[in-house]
C-alpha positions in Angstrom: -48.5 39.8 22.5 -49.8 36.9 24.6 -53.1 38.6 25.4 -53.6 39.5 21.8 -53.2 35.9 20.8 -55.6 34.8 23.5 -58.2 37.3 22.4 -58.0 36.2 18.8 -58.3 32.5 19.7 -61.3 33.2 21.9 -63.3 34.6 19.0 -62.8 31.6 16.7 -62.7 31.7 12.9 -65.9 31.5 10.9 -66.5 27.8 10.1 -64.6 24.8 11.3 -62.1 24.0 8.6 -59.0 24.0 10.9 -57.9 21.6 13.6 -59.8 22.4 16.9 -56.5 23.1 18.6 -56.2 26.2 16.4 -58.9 27.8 18.5 -57.3 27.2 21.8 -55.1 29.7 23.8 -51.3 29.0 24.0 -51.5 28.4 27.7 -54.1 26.8 30.0 -56.2 29.2 32.1 -54.3 30.0 35.3 -55.9 28.8 38.5 -56.1 31.3 41.4 -55.8 29.7 44.8 -58.5 32.1 46.1 -60.8 31.7 43.1 -64.4 31.4 44.4 -66.0 28.8 42.1 -69.5 29.2 43.4 -69.5 33.0 42.9 -68.0 32.6 39.4 -70.6 30.0 38.4 -73.5 32.0 39.7 -72.4 35.3 38.2 -71.3 34.0 34.8 -72.5 36.5 32.2 -71.6 36.3 28.5 -72.1 39.3 26.3 -74.7 38.2 23.8 -73.6 40.8 21.2 -70.0 39.6 21.3 -68.0 40.5 18.2 -64.6 39.3 17.0 -61.6 40.5 19.0 -63.8 41.6 21.9 -62.9 40.2 25.3 -65.6 38.2 27.1 -65.5 38.7 30.9 -67.0 37.5 34.1 -69.0 39.9 36.3 -69.3 41.4 38.9 -66.0 41.4 40.8 -62.5 42.0 39.5 -62.6 41.3 35.8 -61.7 37.7 34.9 -61.4 37.0 31.2 -63.3 34.0 30.1 -61.0 31.7 28.1 -61.0 28.2 26.7 -60.0 26.0 29.6 -61.1 24.0 32.6 -61.5 25.7 36.0 -61.3 23.7 39.2 -60.5 24.4 42.8 -56.7 24.0 43.4 -56.9 21.7 46.4 -59.2 19.1 47.9 -59.1 15.9 49.9 -59.7 12.2 48.9 -63.2 11.3 47.6 -64.6 14.9 48.2 -67.1 16.3 45.8 -65.7 19.0 43.5 -67.1 21.3 40.9 -65.6 21.8 37.5 -66.3 24.4 34.7 -65.3 23.5 31.1 -65.2 26.3 28.5 -64.8 25.4 24.8 -65.4 27.2 21.5 -69.0 27.1 20.2 -67.9 25.6 16.9 -66.1 22.8 18.6 -69.1 22.0 20.9 -71.6 21.9 18.1 -69.8 19.2 16.2 -70.7 15.6 16.4 -67.5 14.7 18.2 -68.0 12.8 21.5 -66.4 15.3 23.8 -65.4 14.0 27.2 -63.5 15.3 30.2 -60.9 12.9 31.9 -58.9 13.1 35.1 -55.2 12.3 34.8 -52.4 12.0 37.3 -49.7 14.5 36.6 -46.4 12.9 35.9 -47.8 9.4 35.5 -46.1 7.2 32.9 -49.4 6.2 31.4 -50.6 9.6 30.3 -53.3 8.2 28.0 -55.2 6.4 30.8 -57.7 8.6 32.6 -58.8 7.8 36.1 -62.4 8.5 35.0 -64.3 10.0 32.1 -67.3 12.3 32.0 -69.4 13.2 28.9 -69.5 16.9 28.1 -72.9 18.4 27.3 -73.3 22.1 26.4 -76.4 24.4 26.1 -76.3 25.3 22.4 -79.5 27.4 22.4 -77.6 30.7 22.4 -74.9 31.0 19.8 -71.9 32.4 21.7 -68.2 32.5 20.9 -67.6 30.3 23.9 -69.9 27.9 25.8 -69.6 26.6 29.3 -70.8 23.5 31.1 -70.5 22.6 34.8 -70.0 19.2 36.3 -69.8 17.8 39.8 -67.4 14.9 40.3 -65.6 13.2 43.1 -61.9 13.6 43.8 -59.7 10.5 43.5 -59.4 8.2 46.5 -55.6 8.6 46.5 -53.5 11.7 47.2 -51.3 13.3 44.5 -51.5 16.0 41.8 -54.0 15.7 39.0 -55.4 17.6 36.1 -58.6 17.5 33.9 -58.4 17.4 30.1 -61.1 17.8 27.5 -60.7 15.8 24.3 -62.4 13.7 21.6 -63.2 10.3 23.0 -62.8 8.7 19.6 -59.3 10.0 19.1 -58.1 9.7 22.7 -56.3 12.1 24.9 -53.4 12.7 22.5 -55.3 15.7 21.1 -56.4 17.9 24.0 -58.8 20.8 23.6 -58.6 22.2 27.1 -56.8 21.5 30.4 -57.2 22.6 34.0 -54.6 23.8 36.4 -53.3 21.2 38.9 -55.7 19.7 41.4 -53.8 18.7 44.5 -55.5 16.0 46.6 -54.2 16.4 50.1 -54.1 14.1 53.0 -56.9 14.4 55.5 -57.2 12.8 59.0 -59.3 9.9 57.7 -56.8 9.1 55.0 -53.9 9.4 57.4 -55.6 7.1 59.9 -56.3 4.5 57.2 -52.7 4.7 56.0 -51.4 4.1 59.5 -53.7 1.1 60.0 -52.6 -0.4 56.7 -49.0 0.2 57.5 -49.3 -1.7 60.9 -51.0 -4.7 59.3 -48.5 -4.9 56.5 -45.5 -4.7 58.9 -46.9 -7.5 60.9 -47.6 -9.7 57.9 -44.2 -9.0 56.4 -42.4 -9.8 59.7 -44.3 -13.0 60.1 -43.6 -14.1 56.5 -40.0 -12.6 56.6 -40.8 -11.0 53.3 -38.5 -8.1 52.6 -40.3 -7.0 49.4 -43.6 -6.7 51.4 -42.1 -4.6 54.1 -40.3 -2.3 51.6 -43.6 -1.8 49.8 -45.2 -0.9 53.1 -42.6 1.7 53.9 -42.7 3.2 50.5 -46.5 3.5 50.8 -46.4 5.4 54.1 -43.5 7.7 53.2 -45.4 9.0 50.1 -48.1 10.1 52.6 -45.6 11.5 55.2 -43.8 13.7 52.7 -47.0 15.5 51.7 -48.8 15.6 55.1 -50.2 19.2 55.1 -50.8 19.6 58.9 -50.6 17.7 62.1 -53.1 15.2 63.4 -52.4 14.8 67.1 -54.8 11.9 67.5 -52.7 9.8 65.2 -49.2 10.9 66.5 -48.7 8.1 68.9 -49.7 5.4 66.3 -47.2 6.7 63.8 -44.5 6.9 66.5 -45.2 3.3 67.4 -44.8 2.2 63.8 -41.5 4.1 63.5 -40.2 2.4 66.6 -41.3 -1.0 65.2 -39.6 -0.4 61.9 -36.3 0.7 63.5 -36.4 -2.4 65.6 -36.5 -4.4 62.3 -33.6 -2.6 60.6 -31.0 -5.2 61.5 -33.4 -8.1 62.0 -34.3 -8.0 58.4 -30.7 -8.6 57.5 -30.8 -12.2 58.9 -34.0 -13.2 57.1 -33.2 -16.1 54.9 -32.6 -16.0 51.1 -32.4 -12.2 51.0 -30.0 -10.7 48.4 -27.8 -7.7 48.7 -30.1 -5.8 46.3 -33.1 -6.5 48.5 -31.2 -5.3 51.6 -30.2 -2.1 49.6 -33.8 -1.5 48.9 -34.8 -2.0 52.6 -32.1 0.4 54.0 -32.9 2.9 51.3 -36.6 2.8 52.1 -35.9 3.3 55.9 -33.5 6.1 55.1 -36.0 8.0 53.0 -38.8 7.5 55.5 -36.7 8.9 58.3 -35.5 11.8 56.1 -39.0 12.9 55.1 -40.1 12.5 58.8 -37.4 14.9 59.9 -38.1 17.5 57.2 -41.9 17.6 57.6 -42.3 19.6 60.7 -45.9 18.6 61.2 -44.8 15.0 61.4 -41.6 15.6 63.4 -43.2 17.8 66.0 -45.9 15.3 66.6 -43.5 12.6 67.6 -42.7 11.9 71.3 -39.2 13.1 72.3 -38.1 9.6 72.9 -39.0 8.7 69.2 -37.3 11.8 68.0 -34.1 10.8 69.9 -34.3 7.3 68.4 -34.6 8.6 64.9 -31.8 11.1 65.4 -29.5 8.3 66.7 -30.1 6.2 63.6 -29.6 9.1 61.2 -26.5 10.5 62.8 -24.7 7.5 64.4 -25.8 4.4 62.6 -26.3 5.6 59.1 -23.5 5.5 56.5 -24.0 7.8 53.6 -21.3 6.2 51.4 -23.0 2.7 51.5 -26.5 4.0 52.1 -26.9 1.5 54.9 -27.2 1.4 58.7 -24.6 -0.4 60.8 -24.9 -1.5 64.5 -21.1 -1.3 65.0 -18.0 0.3 63.4 -16.7 -3.2 62.8 -19.8 -4.2 60.8 -19.3 -1.0 58.7 -15.6 -1.7 58.1 -16.3 -5.2 57.0 -19.0 -4.1 54.6 -16.8 -1.4 53.1 -13.9 -3.8 52.5 -16.1 -6.7 51.2 -18.6 -4.9 49.1 -17.1 -1.5 48.2 -13.4 -2.4 48.2 -12.7 0.8 50.2 -10.0 0.6 52.9 -12.0 2.1 55.8 -9.7 3.2 58.7 -10.8 3.7 62.4 -8.6 6.7 62.7 -7.0 9.1 60.2 -3.5 10.4 60.7 -2.4 14.0 59.8 -1.3 14.3 56.2 2.5 13.9 56.0 4.1 17.0 54.5 6.2 14.8 52.2 3.0 13.0 51.1 1.3 16.3 50.3 4.3 17.6 48.4 4.6 14.3 46.4 0.9 14.5 45.4 1.3 18.2 44.5 4.2 17.4 42.2 2.2 14.5 40.6 -0.8 16.9 40.0 1.4 19.6 38.4 2.9 17.0 36.1 -0.5 15.6 35.3 -1.7 19.1 34.6 1.0 19.6 32.0 -0.2 16.4 30.3 -4.0 17.0 30.2 -4.3 20.8 30.2 -4.3 22.0 26.5 -1.8 24.6 25.3 -3.8 27.9 25.5 -2.5 29.2 22.2 -3.1 26.0 20.3 -6.5 25.5 21.8 -7.5 29.1 21.1 -6.3 28.9 17.5 -8.3 25.7 16.8 -11.5 27.2 18.3 -11.0 30.5 16.6 -10.7 28.8 13.2 -14.0 27.0 13.8 -15.6 30.2 14.9 -14.5 32.0 11.7 -15.7 29.2 9.5 -19.2 29.3 11.0 -19.2 33.0 11.4 -18.7 33.5 7.6 -22.0 31.6 7.1 -23.8 33.3 9.9 -22.9 36.7 8.5 -25.2 35.9 5.5 -28.2 35.3 7.7 -30.8 38.0 8.4 -34.0 38.0 10.5 -36.5 40.8 9.7 -33.7 43.0 8.4 -31.6 42.4 11.6 -28.1 41.1 11.2 -27.2 38.0 13.2 -23.9 37.6 15.1 -22.1 34.6 16.6 -20.6 34.1 20.0 -18.9 31.2 21.8 -19.8 29.9 25.3 -19.2 26.8 27.4 -15.9 25.0 27.7 -14.4 26.5 24.5 -14.4 29.9 26.2 -14.3 29.4 30.0 -10.7 28.0 30.3 -11.9 24.6 31.4 -12.1 23.0 28.0 -10.1 20.0 26.7 -9.0 19.4 23.1 -12.0 17.1 22.6 -14.6 19.4 24.1 -17.6 20.3 21.9 -17.7 23.8 20.5 -20.8 25.6 21.8 -21.9 28.6 19.9 -24.8 31.0 20.0 -26.5 33.1 17.4 -26.9 36.7 18.7 -29.4 39.3 17.5 -29.5 43.1 18.4 -30.6 44.0 21.8 -34.4 44.3 22.2 -35.2 41.7 19.5 -37.3 39.0 21.0 -37.8 35.7 19.4 -40.4 33.0 19.8 -39.3 29.3 19.9 -40.7 28.9 16.3 -38.6 31.8 15.1 -35.5 30.4 16.7 -36.1 27.1 15.0 -36.6 28.9 11.6 -33.3 30.7 12.0 -31.4 27.5 12.8 -33.0 25.8 9.8 -31.7 28.6 7.6 -28.3 28.0 9.1 -28.4 24.3 8.4 -29.4 24.9 4.8 -26.3 27.0 4.3 -23.8 24.7 5.9 -21.4 23.4 3.1 -21.1 19.7 3.2 -17.3 19.8 2.5 -16.8 21.6 5.8 -19.5 20.3 8.1 -21.0 16.8 8.4 -23.3 14.7 10.6 -25.8 17.5 10.8 -28.4 16.7 13.5 -31.6 18.7 13.9 -33.2 16.3 16.4 -33.1 18.9 19.2 -34.7 21.8 17.3 -37.9 21.4 19.3 -36.2 21.3 22.7 -36.7 23.9 25.4 -33.5 25.6 24.0 -33.5 24.7 20.2 -30.1 23.4 19.1 -28.5 22.1 15.9 -25.5 19.9 16.0 -22.9 19.2 13.4 -19.3 18.0 13.0 -16.5 20.3 11.9 -14.5 18.1 9.5 -11.4 20.3 9.5 -10.8 20.1 13.2 -12.7 16.8 13.9 -14.7 18.6 16.6 -18.4 18.4 17.3 -20.3 21.7 17.4 -23.6 22.9 18.8 -25.4 26.1 17.8 -28.4 27.7 19.6 -30.0 31.1 19.5 -30.0 34.0 22.1 -28.7 32.1 25.1 -27.7 35.1 27.1 -27.5 33.3 30.4 -25.0 30.8 29.0 -22.8 33.6 27.8 -22.9 35.2 31.3 -22.2 31.8 32.9 -19.2 31.3 30.7 -17.8 34.6 31.7 -18.4 33.8 35.4 -16.6 30.4 35.2 -13.8 32.0 33.2 -13.2 34.5 35.9 -13.0 31.8 38.5 -10.6 29.8 36.3 -8.2 32.7 36.0 -8.5 33.8 39.7 -5.9 31.3 40.9 -3.7 28.9 39.0 -4.5 26.1 41.4 -8.2 26.1 40.2 -7.5 24.9 36.7 -5.1 22.2 37.8 -7.7 20.8 40.2 -10.5 21.2 37.6 -8.7 19.3 34.8 -7.7 16.5 37.1 -11.3 16.1 38.4 -12.7 16.2 34.9 -10.2 13.5 33.8 -10.9 11.4 36.9 -14.7 11.5 36.6 -14.4 10.6 32.9 -12.2 7.7 33.7 -14.6 6.4 36.4 -17.6 6.9 34.0 -19.5 9.4 36.3 -19.8 12.5 34.1 -22.7 11.7 31.8 -26.0 13.3 32.7 -27.8 11.2 30.1 -26.8 8.1 32.1 -27.9 9.6 35.5 -24.6 10.9 36.7 -23.4 14.5 36.9 -22.2 16.7 34.0 -18.7 18.3 34.0 -20.4 21.6 34.8 -21.8 20.2 38.0 -18.3 19.0 39.1 -16.9 22.5 38.4 -19.6 24.0 40.7 -18.7 21.5 43.4 -15.0 22.4 43.1 -15.7 26.1 43.3 -18.0 25.6 46.2 -15.3 23.8 48.1 -12.6 26.4 47.3 -14.8 29.1 48.6 -15.0 27.3 51.9 -11.4 26.4 52.6 -9.8 28.3 55.5 -8.7 30.8 54.3 -10.7 30.6 51.1 -8.9 30.1 47.8 -11.7 31.8 45.8 -14.0 34.7 46.8 -17.8 34.6 46.2 -17.8 36.9 43.1 -21.6 37.5 43.2 -21.3 39.2 46.6 -18.4 41.6 45.8 -19.0 45.3 44.8 -17.3 46.7 41.7 -14.9 48.7 43.8 -13.6 45.6 45.7 -9.8 45.6 46.1 -9.0 42.1 47.0 -9.3 42.2 50.7 -10.8 39.3 52.7 -14.0 41.0 53.7 -16.4 39.3 56.0 -19.8 40.5 54.9 -22.0 38.7 57.5 -25.8 38.9 57.8 -26.3 38.2 61.5 -27.8 39.8 64.6 -25.5 38.3 67.3 -22.3 36.6 66.2 -21.5 35.4 69.7 -24.6 33.2 69.9 -24.7 32.0 66.3 -25.0 28.3 65.8 -23.1 28.6 62.5 -19.4 28.7 63.2 -18.7 30.4 59.9 -20.6 33.5 61.1 -17.7 34.4 63.3 -14.9 33.3 60.9 -12.9 36.4 59.8 -12.2 34.8 56.4 -15.8 34.2 55.3 -16.6 36.4 52.3 -20.3 36.5 53.0 -23.3 35.1 55.0 -25.9 36.9 52.9 -29.5 35.8 52.8 -30.5 38.2 50.0 -28.8 40.7 47.8 -30.6 43.6 49.5 -29.3 42.4 52.9 -25.6 42.4 52.2 -23.5 44.7 54.3 -21.6 47.5 52.6 -22.3 49.1 49.2 -25.4 48.1 47.3 -24.6 45.6 44.5 -25.5 46.6 40.9 -28.2 44.8 39.0 -27.4 43.0 35.8 -30.7 41.3 34.9 -31.1 38.8 32.1 -34.8 37.7 31.8 -35.8 36.7 35.3 -32.3 36.1 36.5 -29.9 38.4 38.3 -26.4 37.9 36.8 -24.2 40.4 38.5 -20.8 39.3 39.7 -17.4 41.0 40.2 -16.2 41.0 36.6 -12.5 42.2 36.3 -12.0 44.6 33.4 -8.9 46.6 34.3 -5.5 45.4 35.4 -6.1 46.6 39.0 -9.3 44.4 39.1 -7.4 41.3 38.0 -4.6 42.1 40.5 -7.2 42.3 43.3 -8.8 39.0 42.3 -5.5 37.1 41.9 -4.1 38.4 45.2 -7.1 37.1 47.1 -6.0 33.5 47.0 -2.6 34.3 48.3 -4.0 34.2 51.8 -4.4 30.5 51.4 -1.0 28.8 51.2 -2.1 25.2 50.6 -0.6 23.5 47.6 -2.6 21.7 44.9 -2.0 18.3 46.6 -3.4 19.5 49.9 -6.4 21.1 48.3 -7.2 17.8 46.4 -7.0 15.9 49.6 -9.4 18.4 51.2 -11.8 18.1 48.2 -12.0 14.3 48.5 -12.5 14.5 52.2 -15.2 17.2 51.9 -17.3 15.2 49.4 -16.2 11.7 50.2 -15.5 11.6 53.9 -18.1 11.3 56.7 -19.0 13.5 59.6 -17.1 16.7 58.8 -17.7 16.9 55.1 -20.6 18.1 52.9 -24.1 17.4 54.3 -25.8 15.9 51.3 -29.1 15.5 53.1 -29.6 19.1 54.2 -27.3 21.4 52.2 -27.1 22.6 48.7 -23.9 23.2 46.7 -23.9 26.9 45.8 -21.2 29.3 44.5 -23.6 32.3 44.7 -23.2 32.9 48.4 -20.7 32.1 51.1 -23.2 31.0 53.8 -24.7 27.5 54.0 -27.7 27.1 51.7 -30.3 24.7 53.2 -32.6 22.5 51.1 -35.4 23.7 53.3 -35.0 27.1 51.7 -36.1 25.7 48.4 -39.4 23.9 49.2 -40.2 23.8 45.5 -37.4 21.3 45.0 -38.0 17.6 45.8 -36.8 17.1 49.4 -34.4 14.1 49.1 -31.1 13.2 50.8 -29.1 13.2 47.5 -26.8 15.8 46.0 -28.4 19.1 45.1 -26.5 21.9 43.2 -27.9 25.4 42.7 -27.2 27.1 39.3 -25.5 30.4 40.0 -27.9 32.4 37.8 -31.0 30.2 37.3 -31.3 29.7 41.0 -34.5 27.7 40.7 -32.6 25.0 38.7 -31.0 22.1 40.4 -28.0 21.1 38.2 -27.9 17.7 40.0 -31.6 16.9 39.3 -30.5 14.2 36.8 -28.6 12.3 39.5 -30.9 9.7 41.0 -30.9 6.4 42.9 -27.9 4.2 42.5 -26.0 6.7 40.4 -25.7 9.2 43.3 -24.6 6.4 45.6 -21.9 5.5 43.0 -20.6 9.0 42.7 -20.4 9.3 46.5 -18.6 6.0 46.7 -16.1 7.0 44.1 -15.4 10.2 46.1 -15.0 8.1 49.2 -12.8 5.4 47.4 -10.4 8.1 46.3 -10.2 9.7 49.8 -9.7 6.5 51.7 -7.1 5.2 49.2 -5.1 8.4 49.8 -5.6 8.0 53.5 -4.2 4.5 53.4 -1.3 5.6 51.2 -0.5 8.4 53.7 -0.4 5.9 56.6 1.4 3.0 54.9 3.8 5.0 52.8 2.9 3.7 49.4 4.2 5.5 46.3 2.1 8.3 44.8 2.5 7.0 41.3 1.0 3.6 42.2 -2.0 4.9 44.1 -2.9 7.6 41.6 -2.8 5.0 38.9 -5.3 3.0 40.9 -7.5 6.1 41.5 -7.5 7.1 37.9 -7.9 3.6 36.5 -10.8 3.1 34.1 -13.8 1.3 35.5 -13.9 -2.4 34.8 -16.9 -4.1 33.3 -17.6 -6.2 36.3 -17.5 -3.1 38.5 -19.6 -1.2 36.1 -22.3 -3.8 36.0 -22.5 -3.8 39.7 -23.3 -0.1 39.7 -26.0 -0.1 36.9 -29.2 1.7 37.8 -31.7 -0.4 39.6 -35.1 0.4 41.1 -34.3 2.3 44.3 -36.1 4.5 46.8 -36.2 8.1 45.8 
């Protein structure tokens, strides 16, 4: 269907009565990394007898369809000469519009400001469906990702007629050398003036180069190493510069942390450093850095003082074993809390079923191209993690094999909106009809519950079933999940729109942790074959377990160490594809399957209180817990998933969570800057308050009331987002 649309667009309609965008293909012309521009330009041949619906192609190598678009080489270096080919419809080129081509930085906030403009002139002597012009321009002086756009200069770049693929301007040795020289002079000037803003700016400037350095430049290695040593020598000196605020020092420590992190993960940079510099960097990162405060400390005493003064966290030099009586008291408190906040299943189900039936009666009257439309429920209303106030997420379902475009999905939802009776549903919101997944929202007046409806969201339905299976695998899971949801809501850290994590993200963090207790409470469902019978089955992918650096490789309780589905030991796993995603997991159907799943957790005899203490230590402690800088939260596999295995993700030291089905999606991508630090500090606050209670013998009721207390306005204002190093 896509190729047919493209062909029709290429021919162009007779006359020029429509908007020029009507002649353009739905997607920009793809850019092949091996595309030979010179060969393409020299061999460009257009069929002079072109007729409607006939494809126009390049000659003489592999056929390349000529389409409206801009072709440019995919990579270059600063200020280098590059060649660009612009292809537009003849009818557009022959108008009196002043057509121009501009270069824009991708992702820049000022998208309407081109770096430069070039006038487009076409040879109009031969009347062809498409016309081509070629230009030679210079690449930008700065590194980054850019794209060319063709548009009407009078109207501006809001209406684009053609775009190029991304042009990546990479670092070359000259640029790297100049960046290092600039860094050195700026460090000296900042140190002399004791100007923290200047030195932070210098660090941010060089780290943007370090993180994209594409190769090693040995001649400059010693200079960069010298600058790193100089900066580390200033880490604590900057703190005594006069008139510096805590916010400025936060920015300074964050900039150094990010620079050292990108230095470690870019192997070209790291391997070029002298061993002595590598050792110094490792010491700062492993011994002096505190992830909770995102600061470096010279001594444990300085760290303890900062925690108590600025974070109000009772840091302890040593941690005693959890007292059995303390664990038991916490367990009793959590069970009682669970009875209070976990909704009655029968009542919850009846309310949701009534909403479903009201909406379903309306949906049953809808049709699309003679196909009946059904309704299904996903999300918290159907995964056994919902509360009485949870939204009702529903999905319109069409027969298998019926594919819908975004426009068709929007049209179906509009039909639904038109049929919703005002006496049953109010506050109808169509503001997200044009989103990536079109949604309409409304309020069910009978139940006083907000509802969302989308179309054909098969992955969401599978995800709901996966989470429901985990919820029912062990009774401890739901008690922990409901407490964590109540806690993060009370501490205002569960709103993705405000830069914190969604409830879904916290559920994935909990499951990840419960898969890694010893023995595990939960198996890794996506690694188990259909015939699994509940045994603890170590399915390790390893060559030599005796020499493995990963201690989990030899642990008899680890359910898997798989690197890939095809590399799992034992029976081959079935395939359950939905779009581009593999969605197979062990899905209990018969009673024996449920018995196998529910018996798995019996190997772990920890009570709920003990598991919650472990959860807070795992994500809020230091040293032995989750490695935010290098690891990814995943429930898809039992082995450690490294950030380095997802080079397409931004390589930062914050939280990253892999979606179990859409594995290229980072659920935690919305969590940035100060909000991540706030989440981690709240985890740490809860952990250390419990540590102090265990040591001092305070009552569980009192300390849990403090942990669950709503965030105060003063505390909230202190954690508002501010400009921070990414």
